[in-house]
N, C-alpha and C positions, 0 to 999 in steps of 0.2 A: 540298277547300279551295279557295275561289275567289280568284283573283288580284284585286288592286285595279286600278282603271282605269289606273294609271301602270305596271302590270306588276310591282309589288313585292308582297311578302308581309307580312302583319302580323308585327311582330317576335315577339309572344307566340306566334304559331303556329309560327314558325321555332324558337323556343326549345323548344317542346313536342316538335317533331319531333326535335330534337337530343337532348333528354333520353330520349325513348322509344327512340332508335336506339342509345343506350350501353348495350348489354346486359351489358357486363362490369363496369358500375358500378351500384351501388345508389344511386339519387338520389331524395330525398324531402324533404318540408317538415315541420317541427315547429311547433306553436304555442308561445307563450312559456313554457308549463308543460312542454313536452317531449312533448305528444301528437301522433300522426302525423296529417297532414292531406292528404298527397299521396303517390303511390307510383308508380315507373316499372317497366317490365318487367324491368330489371336487378335491381331490389330483389326482385321476386317470384322470379326465377330463383336469386339468391344466398341469400336468406333463407327461401324456401319458403312465404311467405304470400301470399294474394291481397290485393287492396286492401280488399275487403269484409271480410275476416278481420282485418285489422291497423288499419283506420281507427278513429281515436279511442284507441287503445292508447298507453300510455306507452312511449317507446323503450327504456326499461330492460328491457323484455322479451327484448332481444338480449344481456343481459349475464349473467354467471354469479352465482349466489347470493352467492359471496364478494365479487364487485366491487360488487354492490348493497349488501351489508352495510357495505362500506368507503365507500359514498357516491359511487362512481365517476361514475354517470351525471350526478347533480346537479353534481358538481365540474366535469365537462366543459362543461356549460351555463353555469356561473358563469364559468369562464375565457373561454369564447367570447364571453359577454356583456361582460365587463370589457375584453378584449383584442381583440375583433373576430373571433378565430377560435381554434379548438383543433384541434391535430394529434396523432395517436397511432397506434401499431401495437399490437395485442393480440388476445387470443382473444375471439370472439364466438359466440353460439348461433344455430342454425337453428331452424325450427319443429319439426323432429324431434328436437331435443336435441343434435344433433352440433355440433361446434366447427369454426370455421374461422378462420384467421389474417387479420385484417382491417387494412387501412389505412383510417383514419377521418379525415375533415375536416369539422368543424362550423364554420359561418360564421353569425355573428349578422346578422340582417336588421333594419335600423332605418330609420325615415322621416327626412325632412330635419330634423326636430326632435330626433332621437336617441332617439325612443321605440322600444323594442323591439317588433317585430311577430312575430317568430318566429325560426326557425333553418333554414338549409339544411344538409342532411347528405349527404355523399358517402362511400360505403364501397366498397372494392375487395377482393375475395378474393384473398389472396396465399399461400394455403396450399401451393400446389405449389412456389412459390419457395422458401418457408420450409423445407419438407422437403428440397428439393435443397440448400439452404445448410447445413442440419443434417447431411446425409449427408457433405457436403464437410468440415464442421467435425469430425465424428467421425473421419473418415479422418485428418486432420491431427493431431487430438487423440492418436490411438493411435500415430501414426508419429513424434511428437516425441521427440527424445532427452532433453528436459528433463522432470522430473517435473511432472505436471499433475493437478490435481483440480478436480471439479465438485461442489459440495455445497449443500445448502439453506442459505438465508442465515441463519435463526434458530438452528436446533439443530445445524448442522454435518453433517447426515447426508449420507454420501457417495452421489452419484448416479452419477459415472463417475470412474475413475481410469485412468491409462495404466500401461504396463508399467514405465516409468521410476520412477513413484512407488512401485509395488509393490517394486521392486528396492531403492529407498532406504529403505523402512520395513520390509522383510522379511515383509510380508503377501502372501498370494494375493489376487487380485482379488475372489474370492467372500467373503473375510473382511472386506473393506472396504465394498463396495457394500451400502447398506442400513443400515449401522452409523454411529453418530454418532462424528465425529472426536473430540469432546469426552469422551463416555463411554469410548471406547478409550484416551484419554489420549495421542492422537497429539501434541497441542499441549502442550508442556511447561508453558506458562502460558496458561490459557484467556484471560486478559485481554488477551493479544497478539491473539488472533483477534477478541476484542470490540473492541478499538481499530481494527483493520483495517475491520471491518463498519461502525463508527461513522463512519470517514473516507469510506468509499464512499457511505454514506447521505447524507452532508453534501455530496456532489458533489465530493469531493477525491480525486485519483488516488492509488493506493498502488503505489510502485515501489520495489523493493529494500529492503523493510522487514526489518530483522534480526530473526530469530525463533529459537526452538529447538524441534525436534520430537523425539519419542521413538519409537525403533523398537520392533518387537515383542519384541526381546531386552532392551530397557531401555536400549539405548545412546542417548545424547544426540547429536543432529546439528544443527550450526548452519546455517541456511538463510536466503536472502534471498527475500522473498515479494513478488511483483507481482500485484496482484489488480484485478478488475473485477466489477461487478454486471451480469449478463446475463440475458435471457429464454431459457429452454430448455424446450421441450415444455410451455409454459404455466405454468412455475415461475420465479419470481424467484431466481437462483442466485448463488453466489459462485464465480467462475472464477479460479483461482490457478495461477500458474506459479512453481516453485521452483528456486532455485539452491543447490546444496549447497556451502557454504563451509567445511565442517568442516576439511578437510585444508589449505585455503589459510590459514586463521586459525591452525592449529597451526604451520604453516611460518612465518608472520609472527611468531608469538610466539618461535619459535627464532631467527629472523633478529634480531629486536629484542634478545633476550638475548645474542646473539653480538656485535651492534654495540655493546652496553654491558656488557662483561664486568666482573664483580667478582671480582678475583683475590686469593688469600691469599698474600702475600709471606712471612709467617711467622706463628706463633701470635700472634693478637692484632691483627695488621696486615693491612688490606685495601687493595688498590690498584685504582683505577677509571680505566683510560686511555680518555678520550673522543676520538673521532675523527670529523671531519665536522660536519654541521649538527646542532645541537641544538634542536629545536622543542619546542613545548608537550607533545605526546604522549610525545616521548622523555624529556623531563624528568620527566614523571609516571611513566613506566615505570622511569627510574633511581631515583627516590625509593622506589617501592614495593619494587623489587628490592633496593636498598641497605639499607633498614630491616629487610627480612626477614633478610638475611644477617648484618648487624651483631647482630641479636637472637639468631639461632639459633647463631652462632659466638662470641658474647660478645667481639666485637672491641673494642679500646681505642683504636685509631687507624685512621684512614681517609685515604688520600692520593688526591685527585681530580686527575687530570693533564689540564689544558686545553690542553696544547701543540698538539694536532692540531685545536682548535676555532678557526676563523677569527674568528667573532663570534657573539653571541647577541642576541635581541630582549630589550627590557625586561621583557616578561611572562615570558619563559623564564628570565631572569636572576633575577627575584623567586622563581620556582618553585625554582630552584637553591638559593638562600639559604635558603628554607623547608625543603628537604631537609636542608641542613646543620644548621639549628637542630634539626630532629627527630632527626638522628643524635646530636647533642650531649646532647639529652634522654635518650638511651639510654646515656649514659656514655662516648662515644668522642669523642676529639679529631679535628678535621678540618684537613687541610692542603691548600690549593690550589696547584698547581704549574703553572708555565708560563703564567701569565696574560699575554696580550698588552695592549698599550696600549689597543686598542679595547675589549676585554672589561673592563679596569680601569675606563675611563671609564663603561661602561654600569653597572657595579656601583656605582660612586660615585653615578651618577645616580639609582639607586633607593634610595639611603640605606644601603647596606650598611655595617655596623659592623666594619671591619677590626681593631679592637682585640679582637675575639672570634673572628677567623678568622686562622689562621696562613697565611702565603703564602711561597712560594720561587720563585726564578727558573727552576728546572728540576726534572725528576723526581728525579735523583739527590740533589739537595740536600734534596728533601722526604722521601725515604726515610731519609736520615741523620738528619733532624730527628725523624721518626717513631720511629726506633729509639732515639734519645736519650730521647724521651719514654717509651717503654716500659721502657727501662733504669732511668730515674729512679722510675717508679711501682714497679718490682720491688725497688728498694733500700729502699722504704718498707713493703714487705709482710713 
């Protein structure tokens, strides 16, 4: 290459030298339809074709039949044309049919009027890096104390499971890998998995999704699922980490029941001493528990002691009144004891009708009132 009189080099020659020297990068040009019109030494080394072999062929020759069927090559050119470039990582094919993990950058080449002249494509072989990352991933995968699964996205076939997952489900590893989690009935409700996959496909993260799993012995386990879509060995997979919440939920239920006890003072008379903050979930738990006990024990009077409750929100107060109305529909009288001025104001504010609810200043007065009610009922039987 001869220098110009001023000692500089023609820019196109310099660019050609640069392109040819980058042997770790496949750099080539495509015409607007995606046919190959140029080829550097890096492309020949990475993809295995000489320029004479590849000239004029469509660049889809580097894609798997599955990708071609999905229209991936055309999609990449469409995105590059509309947005200026397209960037991706994925499996590509060499001349001999072997696969390599490629970083791909496609840039649209347009003239000053915006007319598409073709595309520039840069590909780098990242296979070794990917294998190294996957080896590290598998090591961490197996060492994790949390249950982890890797499955196919569509049919839930187990690709990898760690020991913690086997311990949770009661299966050996060889009983899970290659089997469908749906067919095995691991998901108590297949729609929960369907929902998770749909969320991930829509680009929304899944973190701490409550689900239920079934063990080999048939036991139900409550879990929280955090999941992502990942590429693993050429497959689009569901990667999920589980948190077993079965025991904590059972403990929570016991604590809730203990914090809202329904006591039997005598036959037909129930007492509910409430202490502390009564929020929406606790009011709901109280209603469900109270209705169940009133029904099973055929209670005729219920005393709800609010002495230990400093205040309640309007929404919670409304839930409490609804609970009282439901208890009355089951045939039991309700007496509210120990209502503070703050709670009284809240109840009035939501329109509670006290002509239908008995109230007393303290628990002792409420018990006496309830016993009188039961005694009067007894005298009519």
